[in-house]
N, CA, C and O atoms as a Tripos MOL2 file, in Angstrom:
@<TRIPOS>MOLECULE
protein
  308   307    77     0     0
PROTEIN
NO_CHARGES

@<TRIPOS>ATOM
      1 N         108.2870   97.5720   82.2080 N.3       1 MET1
      2 CA        107.8180   98.9000   81.9020 C.3       1 MET1
      3 C         107.5380   99.6360   83.2090 C.2       1 MET1
      4 O         106.8880   99.0810   84.0950 O.2       1 MET1
      5 N         108.0040  100.8450   83.3430 N.am      2 PRO2
      6 CA        107.7940  101.6020   84.5840 C.3       2 PRO2
      7 C         106.3090  101.8030   84.8910 C.2       2 PRO2
      8 O         105.4730  101.8900   83.9920 O.2       2 PRO2
      9 N         106.0150  101.8720   86.1690 N.am      3 ILE3
     10 CA        104.6550  102.1220   86.6270 C.3       3 ILE3
     11 C         104.5550  103.6240   86.8750 C.2       3 ILE3
     12 O         105.2820  104.1760   87.7010 O.2       3 ILE3
     13 N         103.6550  104.2720   86.1570 N.am      4 GLU4
     14 CA        103.4960  105.7220   86.2480 C.3       4 GLU4
     15 C         102.6640  106.1050   87.4610 C.2       4 GLU4
     16 O         101.6210  105.5000   87.7100 O.2       4 GLU4
     17 N         103.1020  107.0850   88.2080 N.am      5 LYS5
     18 CA        102.3490  107.5720   89.3670 C.3       5 LYS5
     19 C         101.1240  108.3470   88.9010 C.2       5 LYS5
     20 O         100.0040  107.9750   89.2520 O.2       5 LYS5
     21 N         101.2890  109.3660   88.1550 N.am      6 GLY6
     22 CA        100.2670  110.2020   87.5620 C.3       6 GLY6
     23 C          98.8340  110.0660   88.0390 C.2       6 GLY6
     24 O          98.5600  109.9420   89.2330 O.2       6 GLY6
     25 N          97.9450  110.0910   87.0900 N.am      7 GLU7
     26 CA         96.5130  110.1070   87.3480 C.3       7 GLU7
     27 C          96.0090  108.8400   88.0270 C.2       7 GLU7
     28 O          95.1070  108.9110   88.8610 O.2       7 GLU7
     29 N          96.5640  107.7010   87.6940 N.am      8 ARG8
     30 CA         96.1260  106.4320   88.3140 C.3       8 ARG8
     31 C          96.3080  106.4560   89.8180 C.2       8 ARG8
     32 O          95.4630  105.9410   90.5510 O.2       8 ARG8
     33 N          97.3810  107.0370   90.2840 N.am      9 PHE9
     34 CA         97.6350  107.0850   91.7220 C.3       9 PHE9
     35 C          96.5970  107.9450   92.4360 C.2       9 PHE9
     36 O          96.3600  107.7590   93.6300 O.2       9 PHE9
     37 N          95.9850  108.8670   91.7370 N.am     10 ALA10
     38 CA         94.9530  109.7100   92.3280 C.3      10 ALA10
     39 C          93.6080  108.9910   92.3920 C.2      10 ALA10
     40 O          92.7440  109.3620   93.1850 O.2      10 ALA10
     41 N          93.4290  107.9690   91.5630 N.am     11 LYS11
     42 CA         92.1140  107.3370   91.4230 C.3      11 LYS11
     43 C          91.9990  105.9200   91.9760 C.2      11 LYS11
     44 O          90.8890  105.4500   92.2240 O.2      11 LYS11
     45 N          93.1200  105.2300   92.1750 N.am     12 GLN12
     46 CA         93.0270  103.8350   92.6030 C.3      12 GLN12
     47 C          94.2630  103.3850   93.3610 C.2      12 GLN12
     48 O          95.3380  103.9730   93.2430 O.2      12 GLN12
     49 N          94.0850  102.3260   94.1430 N.am     13 ASP13
     50 CA         95.2140  101.7010   94.8120 C.3      13 ASP13
     51 C          96.0540  100.9700   93.7660 C.2      13 ASP13
     52 O          95.5210  100.4470   92.7870 O.2      13 ASP13
     53 N          97.3520  100.9390   93.9780 N.am     14 VAL14
     54 CA         98.2670  100.2730   93.0540 C.3      14 VAL14
     55 C          99.1620   99.3570   93.8790 C.2      14 VAL14
     56 O          99.6360   99.7280   94.9530 O.2      14 VAL14
     57 N          99.3840   98.1500   93.3550 N.am     15 TYR15
     58 CA        100.1830   97.1310   94.0440 C.3      15 TYR15
     59 C         101.3780   96.7810   93.1590 C.2      15 TYR15
     60 O         101.2350   96.5770   91.9540 O.2      15 TYR15
     61 N         102.5440   96.7150   93.7700 N.am     16 ILE16
     62 CA        103.7900   96.5170   93.0250 C.3      16 ILE16
     63 C         104.6080   95.4070   93.6670 C.2      16 ILE16
     64 O         104.7570   95.3520   94.8880 O.2      16 ILE16
     65 N         105.1310   94.5300   92.8310 N.am     17 ASP17
     66 CA        106.0350   93.4660   93.2750 C.3      17 ASP17
     67 C         107.4040   93.7530   92.6820 C.2      17 ASP17
     68 O         107.5300   94.0200   91.4870 O.2      17 ASP17
     69 N         108.4170   93.6970   93.5140 N.am     18 TYR18
     70 CA        109.7910   93.9050   93.0690 C.3      18 TYR18
     71 C         110.6160   92.7150   93.5410 C.2      18 TYR18
     72 O         111.2670   92.7740   94.5840 O.2      18 TYR18
     73 N         110.5830   91.6240   92.7580 N.am     19 PRO19
     74 CA        111.2340   90.3840   93.1780 C.3      19 PRO19
     75 C         112.7440   90.5120   93.4090 C.2      19 PRO19
     76 O         113.3020   89.7930   94.2380 O.2      19 PRO19
     77 N         113.4020   91.4100   92.6940 N.am     20 TYR20
     78 CA        114.8450   91.5700   92.8380 C.3      20 TYR20
     79 C         115.2300   91.8730   94.2880 C.2      20 TYR20
     80 O         116.2600   91.4060   94.7750 O.2      20 TYR20
     81 N         114.3950   92.6570   94.9670 N.am     21 GLU21
     82 CA        114.6570   93.0080   96.3680 C.3      21 GLU21
     83 C         113.7160   92.2880   97.3310 C.2      21 GLU21
     84 O         113.7360   92.5540   98.5330 O.2      21 GLU21
     85 N         112.8850   91.3710   96.8050 N.am     22 GLU22
     86 CA        111.9420   90.5850   97.6100 C.3      22 GLU22
     87 C         111.0380   91.4900   98.4540 C.2      22 GLU22
     88 O         110.9380   91.3500   99.6730 O.2      22 GLU22
     89 N         110.3910   92.4160   97.7590 N.am     23 VAL23
     90 CA        109.5390   93.3960   98.4290 C.3      23 VAL23
     91 C         108.3200   93.7160   97.5610 C.2      23 VAL23
     92 O         108.3730   93.6520   96.3330 O.2      23 VAL23
     93 N         107.2310   94.0600   98.2310 N.am     24 MET24
     94 CA        106.0220   94.5010   97.5470 C.3      24 MET24
     95 C         105.5740   95.8180   98.1830 C.2      24 MET24
     96 O         105.8320   96.0820   99.3570 O.2      24 MET24
     97 N         104.9040   96.6240   97.3820 N.am     25 TYR25
     98 CA        104.3980   97.9050   97.8660 C.3      25 TYR25
     99 C         102.9180   98.0370   97.5430 C.2      25 TYR25
    100 O         102.4140   97.4730   96.5710 O.2      25 TYR25
    101 N         102.2330   98.8080   98.4010 N.am     26 ARG26
    102 CA        100.8160   99.1210   98.1690 C.3      26 ARG26
    103 C         100.6560  100.6230   98.2730 C.2      26 ARG26
    104 O         100.9820  101.2230   99.2970 O.2      26 ARG26
    105 N         100.1520  101.2280   97.2070 N.am     27 TRP27
    106 CA         99.8170  102.6500   97.2250 C.3      27 TRP27
    107 C          98.3480  102.7570   97.5910 C.2      27 TRP27
    108 O          97.4920  102.2360   96.8770 O.2      27 TRP27
    109 N          98.0480  103.4240   98.6930 N.am     28 ASP28
    110 CA         96.6770  103.6580   99.1420 C.3      28 ASP28
    111 C          96.2770  105.0490   98.6590 C.2      28 ASP28
    112 O          96.7340  106.0590   99.1940 O.2      28 ASP28
    113 N          95.4170  105.0900   97.6410 N.am     29 HIS29
    114 CA         95.0920  106.3740   97.0270 C.3      29 HIS29
    115 C          94.2180  107.2590   97.9150 C.2      29 HIS29
    116 O          94.2370  108.4800   97.7610 O.2      29 HIS29
    117 N          93.4570  106.6800   98.8350 N.am     30 VAL30
    118 CA         92.6190  107.4760   99.7310 C.3      30 VAL30
    119 C          93.4950  108.1590  100.7880 C.2      30 VAL30
    120 O          93.3900  109.3660  101.0050 O.2      30 VAL30
    121 N          94.3500  107.3830  101.4350 N.am     31 ALA31
    122 CA         95.2480  107.9320  102.4570 C.3      31 ALA31
    123 C          96.4550  108.6360  101.8410 C.2      31 ALA31
    124 O          97.1570  109.3900  102.5150 O.2      31 ALA31
    125 N          96.6870  108.3810  100.5510 N.am     32 ARG32
    126 CA         97.8370  108.9180   99.8180 C.3      32 ARG32
    127 C          99.1460  108.5320  100.5080 C.2      32 ARG32
    128 O         100.0230  109.3620  100.7460 O.2      32 ARG32
    129 N          99.2410  107.2140  100.8240 N.am     33 GLN33
    130 CA        100.4190  106.6940  101.5020 C.3      33 GLN33
    131 C         100.8740  105.3950  100.8490 C.2      33 GLN33
    132 O         100.0990  104.6950  100.1970 O.2      33 GLN33
    133 N         102.1500  105.0980  101.0430 N.am     34 VAL34
    134 CA        102.7730  103.8820  100.5260 C.3      34 VAL34
    135 C         103.0510  102.9520  101.7000 C.2      34 VAL34
    136 O         103.5590  103.3770  102.7380 O.2      34 VAL34
    137 N         102.7100  101.6760  101.5230 N.am     35 PHE35
    138 CA        103.0000  100.6620  102.5400 C.3      35 PHE35
    139 C         103.8670   99.5810  101.9210 C.2      35 PHE35
    140 O         103.7620   99.2900  100.7290 O.2      35 PHE35
    141 N         104.7200   98.9920  102.7360 N.am     36 VAL36
    142 CA        105.6830   98.0050  102.2480 C.3      36 VAL36
    143 C         105.4160   96.6450  102.8930 C.2      36 VAL36
    144 O         104.9670   96.5480  104.0350 O.2      36 VAL36
    145 N         105.7080   95.6140  102.1250 N.am     37 ARG37
    146 CA        105.6010   94.2460  102.6230 C.3      37 ARG37
    147 C         106.7700   93.4470  102.0500 C.2      37 ARG37
    148 O         106.8330   93.1990  100.8460 O.2      37 ARG37
    149 N         107.6860   93.0490  102.9200 N.am     38 PHE38
    150 CA        108.8000   92.2200  102.4760 C.3      38 PHE38
    151 C         108.3470   90.7680  102.4100 C.2      38 PHE38
    152 O         107.4880   90.3420  103.1820 O.2      38 PHE38
    153 N         108.9180   90.0260  101.5020 N.am     39 TYR39
    154 CA        108.5540   88.6210  101.3290 C.3      39 TYR39
    155 C         108.6460   87.8890  102.6690 C.2      39 TYR39
    156 O         109.6180   88.0410  103.4090 O.2      39 TYR39
    157 N         107.6250   87.1000  102.9630 N.am     40 GLY40
    158 CA        107.6080   86.3040  104.1780 C.3      40 GLY40
    159 C         107.2090   87.0730  105.4250 C.2      40 GLY40
    160 O         107.2510   86.5190  106.5240 O.2      40 GLY40
    161 N         106.8190   88.3400  105.2850 N.am     41 HIS41
    162 CA        106.4570   89.1800  106.4240 C.3      41 HIS41
    163 C         105.1290   89.8830  106.1630 C.2      41 HIS41
    164 O         104.7320   90.0580  105.0110 O.2      41 HIS41
    165 N         104.4430   90.2860  107.2330 N.am     42 PRO42
    166 CA        103.2090   91.0650  107.0410 C.3      42 PRO42
    167 C         103.5380   92.4900  106.6070 C.2      42 PRO42
    168 O         104.6860   92.9310  106.6710 O.2      42 PRO42
    169 N         102.5160   93.1860  106.1720 N.am     43 GLU43
    170 CA        102.6870   94.5810  105.7660 C.3      43 GLU43
    171 C         103.0890   95.4350  106.9670 C.2      43 GLU43
    172 O         102.5650   95.2570  108.0670 O.2      43 GLU43
    173 N         104.0040   96.3470  106.7530 N.am     44 SER44
    174 CA        104.4190   97.2770  107.7950 C.3      44 SER44
    175 C         103.2670   98.2280  108.1090 C.2      44 SER44
    176 O         102.5460   98.6550  107.2070 O.2      44 SER44
    177 N         103.0960   98.5550  109.3780 N.am     45 ILE45
    178 CA        102.0290   99.4870  109.7440 C.3      45 ILE45
    179 C         102.4710  100.9400  109.5650 C.2      45 ILE45
    180 O         101.6460  101.8540  109.5850 O.2      45 ILE45
    181 N         103.7720  101.1450  109.3900 N.am     46 THR46
    182 CA        104.3210  102.4800  109.1980 C.3      46 THR46
    183 C         104.4320  102.7840  107.7060 C.2      46 THR46
    184 O         105.0820  102.0350  106.9760 O.2      46 THR46
    185 N         103.8190  103.8580  107.2420 N.am     47 PRO47
    186 CA        103.9400  104.2010  105.8180 C.3      47 PRO47
    187 C         105.3790  104.5100  105.4260 C.2      47 PRO47
    188 O         106.1940  104.9180  106.2530 O.2      47 PRO47
    189 N         105.6650  104.3080  104.1670 N.am     48 VAL48
    190 CA        106.9720  104.5990  103.5890 C.3      48 VAL48
    191 C         106.8590  105.9410  102.8650 C.2      48 VAL48
    192 O         105.8620  106.1760  102.1840 O.2      48 VAL48
    193 N         107.8470  106.8240  102.9910 N.am     49 PRO49
    194 CA        107.7850  108.0850  102.2450 C.3      49 PRO49
    195 C         107.7440  107.8130  100.7310 C.2      49 PRO49
    196 O         108.4350  106.9180  100.2440 O.2      49 PRO49
    197 N         106.9550  108.5660  100.0080 N.am     50 SER50
    198 CA        106.8330  108.3340   98.5630 C.3      50 SER50
    199 C         108.1270  108.6280   97.8170 C.2      50 SER50
    200 O         108.2760  108.2210   96.6640 O.2      50 SER50
    201 N         109.0590  109.3210   98.4450 N.am     51 HIS51
    202 CA        110.3590  109.5810   97.8160 C.3      51 HIS51
    203 C         111.3980  108.5030   98.1670 C.2      51 HIS51
    204 O         112.5670  108.6350   97.8040 O.2      51 HIS51
    205 N         110.9840  107.4460   98.8660 N.am     52 ASN52
    206 CA        111.8770  106.3480   99.2460 C.3      52 ASN52
    207 C         112.5450  105.7530   98.0040 C.2      52 ASN52
    208 O         111.8720  105.4480   97.0190 O.2      52 ASN52
    209 N         113.8580  105.5910   98.0530 N.am     53 ASN53
    210 CA        114.6120  105.0940   96.8930 C.3      53 ASN53
    211 C         114.1570  103.7170   96.4400 C.2      53 ASN53
    212 O         113.9800  103.4870   95.2440 O.2      53 ASN53
    213 N         113.9640  102.7950   97.3840 N.am     54 LEU54
    214 CA        113.5730  101.4400   97.0040 C.3      54 LEU54
    215 C         112.1740  101.4220   96.3820 C.2      54 LEU54
    216 O         111.9340  100.6870   95.4240 O.2      54 LEU54
    217 N         111.2610  102.2170   96.9150 N.am     55 PHE55
    218 CA        109.9180  102.3100   96.3340 C.3      55 PHE55
    219 C         109.9900  102.8180   94.8990 C.2      55 PHE55
    220 O         109.3430  102.2600   94.0130 O.2      55 PHE55
    221 N         110.7540  103.8500   94.6660 N.am     56 ASN56
    222 CA        110.8620  104.4080   93.3160 C.3      56 ASN56
    223 C         111.5980  103.4690   92.3640 C.2      56 ASN56
    224 O         111.3170  103.4520   91.1660 O.2      56 ASN56
    225 N         112.5280  102.6970   92.8870 N.am     57 GLU57
    226 CA        113.1870  101.6630   92.0840 C.3      57 GLU57
    227 C         112.1620  100.5900   91.6960 C.2      57 GLU57
    228 O         112.1530  100.1100   90.5620 O.2      57 GLU57
    229 N         111.3020  100.2230   92.6470 N.am     58 ALA58
    230 CA        110.2520   99.2330   92.3650 C.3      58 ALA58
    231 C         109.2860   99.7500   91.3020 C.2      58 ALA58
    232 O         108.8140   98.9760   90.4690 O.2      58 ALA58
    233 N         108.9900  101.0340   91.3220 N.am     59 LEU59
    234 CA        108.1290  101.6170   90.2850 C.3      59 LEU59
    235 C         108.7850  101.5060   88.9120 C.2      59 LEU59
    236 O         108.1010  101.2750   87.9150 O.2      59 LEU59
    237 N         110.0820  101.6660   88.8560 N.am     60 ARG60
    238 CA        110.7930  101.6110   87.5650 C.3      60 ARG60
    239 C         111.0050  100.1880   87.0660 C.2      60 ARG60
    240 O         110.9080   99.9290   85.8670 O.2      60 ARG60
    241 N         111.2940   99.2630   87.9800 N.am     61 PHE61
    242 CA        111.7220   97.9410   87.5400 C.3      61 PHE61
    243 C         110.8280   96.7920   88.0130 C.2      61 PHE61
    244 O         111.0370   95.6440   87.6220 O.2      61 PHE61
    245 N         109.8350   97.0940   88.8510 N.am     62 GLY62
    246 CA        108.9540   96.0510   89.3670 C.3      62 GLY62
    247 C         107.7710   95.7890   88.4560 C.2      62 GLY62
    248 O         107.6750   96.3400   87.3590 O.2      62 GLY62
    249 N         106.8810   94.9480   88.9260 N.am     63 ASP63
    250 CA        105.6960   94.5600   88.1670 C.3      63 ASP63
    251 C         104.4500   94.9310   88.9510 C.2      63 ASP63
    252 O         104.4020   94.7750   90.1720 O.2      63 ASP63
    253 N         103.4500   95.4180   88.2460 N.am     64 GLU64
    254 CA        102.1790   95.6780   88.9010 C.3      64 GLU64
    255 C         101.4760   94.3430   89.1270 C.2      64 GLU64
    256 O         101.4560   93.4860   88.2440 O.2      64 GLU64
    257 N         100.9020   94.1760   90.3120 N.am     65 ILE65
    258 CA        100.2010   92.9500   90.6670 C.3      65 ILE65
    259 C          98.7990   93.3060   91.1570 C.2      65 ILE65
    260 O          98.4640   94.4810   91.3030 O.2      65 ILE65
    261 N          97.9910   92.2900   91.4060 N.am     66 THR66
    262 CA         96.6370   92.5060   91.8970 C.3      66 THR66
    263 C          96.6420   92.6310   93.4180 C.2      66 THR66
    264 O          97.6130   92.2730   94.0840 O.2      66 THR66
    265 N          95.5450   93.1410   93.9440 N.am     67 SER67
    266 CA         95.4230   93.2390   95.4040 C.3      67 SER67
    267 C          95.4520   91.8550   96.0290 C.2      67 SER67
    268 O          95.9890   91.6800   97.1230 O.2      67 SER67
    269 N          94.8810   90.8760   95.3500 N.am     68 GLN68
    270 CA         94.8810   89.5030   95.8620 C.3      68 GLN68
    271 C          96.3120   88.9580   95.9420 C.2      68 GLN68
    272 O          96.6790   88.3340   96.9380 O.2      68 GLN68
    273 N          97.1000   89.1830   94.9270 N.am     69 GLN69
    274 CA         98.4880   88.7300   94.9350 C.3      69 GLN69
    275 C          99.2570   89.3930   96.0820 C.2      69 GLN69
    276 O         100.0770   88.7590   96.7450 O.2      69 GLN69
    277 N          98.9790   90.6630   96.2980 N.am     70 TYR70
    278 CA         99.6500   91.3830   97.3810 C.3      70 TYR70
    279 C          99.2580   90.7940   98.7280 C.2      70 TYR70
    280 O         100.1150   90.5520   99.5790 O.2      70 TYR70
    281 N          97.9620   90.5620   98.9230 N.am     71 ARG71
    282 CA         97.4880   90.0100  100.1970 C.3      71 ARG71
    283 C          98.0550   88.6170  100.4530 C.2      71 ARG71
    284 O          98.3620   88.2730  101.5940 O.2      71 ARG71
    285 N          98.1950   87.8180   99.4040 N.am     72 GLN72
    286 CA         98.7690   86.4670   99.5530 C.3      72 GLN72
    287 C         100.2300   86.5300   99.9460 C.2      72 GLN72
    288 O         100.7300   85.6720  100.6740 O.2      72 GLN72
    289 N         100.9110   87.5580   99.4570 N.am     73 GLY73
    290 CA        102.3300   87.7080   99.7630 C.3      73 GLY73
    291 C         103.1890   86.7380   98.9730 C.2      73 GLY73
    292 O         102.6920   85.9280   98.1900 O.2      73 GLY73
    293 N         104.4520   86.8370   99.1930 N.am     74 GLN74
    294 CA        105.4430   85.9540   98.5710 C.3      74 GLN74
    295 C         106.2310   85.3210   99.6930 C.2      74 GLN74
    296 O         106.5170   85.9610  100.7040 O.2      74 GLN74
    297 N         106.5760   84.0830   99.5150 N.am     75 SER75
    298 CA        107.4200   83.4410  100.5160 C.3      75 SER75
    299 C         108.8780   83.6680  100.1640 C.2      75 SER75
    300 O         109.2320   83.8470   98.9990 O.2      75 SER75
    301 N         109.7030   83.6600  101.1710 N.am     76 GLN76
    302 CA        111.1300   83.8200  100.9300 C.3      76 GLN76
    303 C         111.6540   82.5470  100.2900 C.2      76 GLN76
    304 O         111.2070   81.4520  100.6310 O.2      76 GLN76
    305 N         112.6010   82.6790   99.3600 N.am     77 PRO77
    306 CA        113.1620   81.4860   98.6930 C.3      77 PRO77
    307 C         113.9230   80.6080   99.6590 C.2      77 PRO77
    308 O         114.4540   79.5710   99.2630 O.2      77 PRO77
@<TRIPOS>BOND
     1     1     2 1
     2     2     3 1
     3     3     4 2
     4     3     5 am
     5     5     6 1
     6     6     7 1
     7     7     8 2
     8     7     9 am
     9     9    10 1
    10    10    11 1
    11    11    12 2
    12    11    13 am
    13    13    14 1
    14    14    15 1
    15    15    16 2
    16    15    17 am
    17    17    18 1
    18    18    19 1
    19    19    20 2
    20    19    21 am
    21    21    22 1
    22    22    23 1
    23    23    24 2
    24    23    25 am
    25    25    26 1
    26    26    27 1
    27    27    28 2
    28    27    29 am
    29    29    30 1
    30    30    31 1
    31    31    32 2
    32    31    33 am
    33    33    34 1
    34    34    35 1
    35    35    36 2
    36    35    37 am
    37    37    38 1
    38    38    39 1
    39    39    40 2
    40    39    41 am
    41    41    42 1
    42    42    43 1
    43    43    44 2
    44    43    45 am
    45    45    46 1
    46    46    47 1
    47    47    48 2
    48    47    49 am
    49    49    50 1
    50    50    51 1
    51    51    52 2
    52    51    53 am
    53    53    54 1
    54    54    55 1
    55    55    56 2
    56    55    57 am
    57    57    58 1
    58    58    59 1
    59    59    60 2
    60    59    61 am
    61    61    62 1
    62    62    63 1
    63    63    64 2
    64    63    65 am
    65    65    66 1
    66    66    67 1
    67    67    68 2
    68    67    69 am
    69    69    70 1
    70    70    71 1
    71    71    72 2
    72    71    73 am
    73    73    74 1
    74    74    75 1
    75    75    76 2
    76    75    77 am
    77    77    78 1
    78    78    79 1
    79    79    80 2
    80    79    81 am
    81    81    82 1
    82    82    83 1
    83    83    84 2
    84    83    85 am
    85    85    86 1
    86    86    87 1
    87    87    88 2
    88    87    89 am
    89    89    90 1
    90    90    91 1
    91    91    92 2
    92    91    93 am
    93    93    94 1
    94    94    95 1
    95    95    96 2
    96    95    97 am
    97    97    98 1
    98    98    99 1
    99    99   100 2
   100    99   101 am
   101   101   102 1
   102   102   103 1
   103   103   104 2
   104   103   105 am
   105   105   106 1
   106   106   107 1
   107   107   108 2
   108   107   109 am
   109   109   110 1
   110   110   111 1
   111   111   112 2
   112   111   113 am
   113   113   114 1
   114   114   115 1
   115   115   116 2
   116   115   117 am
   117   117   118 1
   118   118   119 1
   119   119   120 2
   120   119   121 am
   121   121   122 1
   122   122   123 1
   123   123   124 2
   124   123   125 am
   125   125   126 1
   126   126   127 1
   127   127   128 2
   128   127   129 am
   129   129   130 1
   130   130   131 1
   131   131   132 2
   132   131   133 am
   133   133   134 1
   134   134   135 1
   135   135   136 2
   136   135   137 am
   137   137   138 1
   138   138   139 1
   139   139   140 2
   140   139   141 am
   141   141   142 1
   142   142   143 1
   143   143   144 2
   144   143   145 am
   145   145   146 1
   146   146   147 1
   147   147   148 2
   148   147   149 am
   149   149   150 1
   150   150   151 1
   151   151   152 2
   152   151   153 am
   153   153   154 1
   154   154   155 1
   155   155   156 2
   156   155   157 am
   157   157   158 1
   158   158   159 1
   159   159   160 2
   160   159   161 am
   161   161   162 1
   162   162   163 1
   163   163   164 2
   164   163   165 am
   165   165   166 1
   166   166   167 1
   167   167   168 2
   168   167   169 am
   169   169   170 1
   170   170   171 1
   171   171   172 2
   172   171   173 am
   173   173   174 1
   174   174   175 1
   175   175   176 2
   176   175   177 am
   177   177   178 1
   178   178   179 1
   179   179   180 2
   180   179   181 am
   181   181   182 1
   182   182   183 1
   183   183   184 2
   184   183   185 am
   185   185   186 1
   186   186   187 1
   187   187   188 2
   188   187   189 am
   189   189   190 1
   190   190   191 1
   191   191   192 2
   192   191   193 am
   193   193   194 1
   194   194   195 1
   195   195   196 2
   196   195   197 am
   197   197   198 1
   198   198   199 1
   199   199   200 2
   200   199   201 am
   201   201   202 1
   202   202   203 1
   203   203   204 2
   204   203   205 am
   205   205   206 1
   206   206   207 1
   207   207   208 2
   208   207   209 am
   209   209   210 1
   210   210   211 1
   211   211   212 2
   212   211   213 am
   213   213   214 1
   214   214   215 1
   215   215   216 2
   216   215   217 am
   217   217   218 1
   218   218   219 1
   219   219   220 2
   220   219   221 am
   221   221   222 1
   222   222   223 1
   223   223   224 2
   224   223   225 am
   225   225   226 1
   226   226   227 1
   227   227   228 2
   228   227   229 am
   229   229   230 1
   230   230   231 1
   231   231   232 2
   232   231   233 am
   233   233   234 1
   234   234   235 1
   235   235   236 2
   236   235   237 am
   237   237   238 1
   238   238   239 1
   239   239   240 2
   240   239   241 am
   241   241   242 1
   242   242   243 1
   243   243   244 2
   244   243   245 am
   245   245   246 1
   246   246   247 1
   247   247   248 2
   248   247   249 am
   249   249   250 1
   250   250   251 1
   251   251   252 2
   252   251   253 am
   253   253   254 1
   254   254   255 1
   255   255   256 2
   256   255   257 am
   257   257   258 1
   258   258   259 1
   259   259   260 2
   260   259   261 am
   261   261   262 1
   262   262   263 1
   263   263   264 2
   264   263   265 am
   265   265   266 1
   266   266   267 1
   267   267   268 2
   268   267   269 am
   269   269   270 1
   270   270   271 1
   271   271   272 2
   272   271   273 am
   273   273   274 1
   274   274   275 1
   275   275   276 2
   276   275   277 am
   277   277   278 1
   278   278   279 1
   279   279   280 2
   280   279   281 am
   281   281   282 1
   282   282   283 1
   283   283   284 2
   284   283   285 am
   285   285   286 1
   286   286   287 1
   287   287   288 2
   288   287   289 am
   289   289   290 1
   290   290   291 1
   291   291   292 2
   292   291   293 am
   293   293   294 1
   294   294   295 1
   295   295   296 2
   296   295   297 am
   297   297   298 1
   298   298   299 1
   299   299   300 2
   300   299   301 am
   301   301   302 1
   302   302   303 1
   303   303   304 2
   304   303   305 am
   305   305   306 1
   306   306   307 1
   307   307   308 2
@<TRIPOS>SUBSTRUCTURE
     1 MET1         2 RESIDUE 1 A MET
     2 PRO2         6 RESIDUE 1 A PRO
     3 ILE3        10 RESIDUE 1 A ILE
     4 GLU4        14 RESIDUE 1 A GLU
     5 LYS5        18 RESIDUE 1 A LYS
     6 GLY6        22 RESIDUE 1 A GLY
     7 GLU7        26 RESIDUE 1 A GLU
     8 ARG8        30 RESIDUE 1 A ARG
     9 PHE9        34 RESIDUE 1 A PHE
    10 ALA10       38 RESIDUE 1 A ALA
    11 LYS11       42 RESIDUE 1 A LYS
    12 GLN12       46 RESIDUE 1 A GLN
    13 ASP13       50 RESIDUE 1 A ASP
    14 VAL14       54 RESIDUE 1 A VAL
    15 TYR15       58 RESIDUE 1 A TYR
    16 ILE16       62 RESIDUE 1 A ILE
    17 ASP17       66 RESIDUE 1 A ASP
    18 TYR18       70 RESIDUE 1 A TYR
    19 PRO19       74 RESIDUE 1 A PRO
    20 TYR20       78 RESIDUE 1 A TYR
    21 GLU21       82 RESIDUE 1 A GLU
    22 GLU22       86 RESIDUE 1 A GLU
    23 VAL23       90 RESIDUE 1 A VAL
    24 MET24       94 RESIDUE 1 A MET
    25 TYR25       98 RESIDUE 1 A TYR
    26 ARG26      102 RESIDUE 1 A ARG
    27 TRP27      106 RESIDUE 1 A TRP
    28 ASP28      110 RESIDUE 1 A ASP
    29 HIS29      114 RESIDUE 1 A HIS
    30 VAL30      118 RESIDUE 1 A VAL
    31 ALA31      122 RESIDUE 1 A ALA
    32 ARG32      126 RESIDUE 1 A ARG
    33 GLN33      130 RESIDUE 1 A GLN
    34 VAL34      134 RESIDUE 1 A VAL
    35 PHE35      138 RESIDUE 1 A PHE
    36 VAL36      142 RESIDUE 1 A VAL
    37 ARG37      146 RESIDUE 1 A ARG
    38 PHE38      150 RESIDUE 1 A PHE
    39 TYR39      154 RESIDUE 1 A TYR
    40 GLY40      158 RESIDUE 1 A GLY
    41 HIS41      162 RESIDUE 1 A HIS
    42 PRO42      166 RESIDUE 1 A PRO
    43 GLU43      170 RESIDUE 1 A GLU
    44 SER44      174 RESIDUE 1 A SER
    45 ILE45      178 RESIDUE 1 A ILE
    46 THR46      182 RESIDUE 1 A THR
    47 PRO47      186 RESIDUE 1 A PRO
    48 VAL48      190 RESIDUE 1 A VAL
    49 PRO49      194 RESIDUE 1 A PRO
    50 SER50      198 RESIDUE 1 A SER
    51 HIS51      202 RESIDUE 1 A HIS
    52 ASN52      206 RESIDUE 1 A ASN
    53 ASN53      210 RESIDUE 1 A ASN
    54 LEU54      214 RESIDUE 1 A LEU
    55 PHE55      218 RESIDUE 1 A PHE
    56 ASN56      222 RESIDUE 1 A ASN
    57 GLU57      226 RESIDUE 1 A GLU
    58 ALA58      230 RESIDUE 1 A ALA
    59 LEU59      234 RESIDUE 1 A LEU
    60 ARG60      238 RESIDUE 1 A ARG
    61 PHE61      242 RESIDUE 1 A PHE
    62 GLY62      246 RESIDUE 1 A GLY
    63 ASP63      250 RESIDUE 1 A ASP
    64 GLU64      254 RESIDUE 1 A GLU
    65 ILE65      258 RESIDUE 1 A ILE
    66 THR66      262 RESIDUE 1 A THR
    67 SER67      266 RESIDUE 1 A SER
    68 GLN68      270 RESIDUE 1 A GLN
    69 GLN69      274 RESIDUE 1 A GLN
    70 TYR70      278 RESIDUE 1 A TYR
    71 ARG71      282 RESIDUE 1 A ARG
    72 GLN72      286 RESIDUE 1 A GLN
    73 GLY73      290 RESIDUE 1 A GLY
    74 GLN74      294 RESIDUE 1 A GLN
    75 SER75      298 RESIDUE 1 A SER
    76 GLN76      302 RESIDUE 1 A GLN
    77 PRO77      306 RESIDUE 1 A PRO
């Protein structure tokens, strides 16, 4: 089920896992920025544009995860 940006994005951080591309995203609602973390790597310090194709694909086809799951990361297969 797609993850809606709407009101939730204005009120809370959202974490997304997109296993198909081995990537996770973190929406920081205070900074209003998106950060990316590829499996087996730390989070990028450079924000990703919210119109990024892969981010929007992850919103449509990925899974929402917890902040703890995001911090733990995923290992590469």
